[in-house]
C-alpha positions, -999 to +999 in steps of 0.1 A: +154-487+920+182-504+900+196-485+871+195-501+837+229-506+820+212-496+787+201-462+802+236-456+816+252-463+783+228-442+763+232-413+787+270-415+786+272-417+748+248-388+742+218-408+729+200-397+760+207-365+780+232-370+808+213-373+841+242-364+865+277-350+866+293-384+862+275-391+830+284-356+818+321-362+824+319-395+806+302-379+777+328-351+775+357-375+777+343-396+748+336-366+725+364-343+736+384-349+704+355-345+680+357-315+659+324-296+653+318-279+620+307-244+632+290-237+598+266-266+603+232-256+614+201-276+624+168-258+620+149-272+650+117-251+643+116-264+608+119-301+619+093-297+647+068-278+625+070-304+597+090-283+572+116-311+565+107-336+538+125-370+534+133-375+498+143-410+486+171-414+460+165-445+438+196-456+419+187-477+389+206-509+384+231-508+356+224-545+346+192-553+328+198-591+331+168-609+347+175-636+372+153-667+374+143-684+407+167-712+398+196-687+393+190-673+428+188-708+444+221-717+428+237-685+440+224-691+475+240-725+476+274-709+466+277-735+439+288-761+465+281-799+458+263-792+425+257-821+401+279-822+370+251-815+346+242-783+365+278-771+364+279-777+327+247-758+322+261-729+342+293-729+321+272-728+289+251-700+303+282-681+313+298-686+278+266-673+261+265-643+283+300-633+274+293-633+237 
């Protein structure tokens, strides 16, 4: 059976366990200069038994300005090839926002 290049790469880089001595040597040469923090501990039993909880951290936006659909369309165009009246409208909005 032909070996998959993906399996080979994953095994040599540590995402899959090395399957033979050649993959183990490749893994060791890649990570030989990596320093391991000896105080770091992973509680495998806690992970396996469902003791770990994922907590999201929602960071509120500092800006309270609301964007209209039109504002987003203009931003998506990167303001290229806009008609003169639209550019003037944007300048007026920008001037009003700075007050």
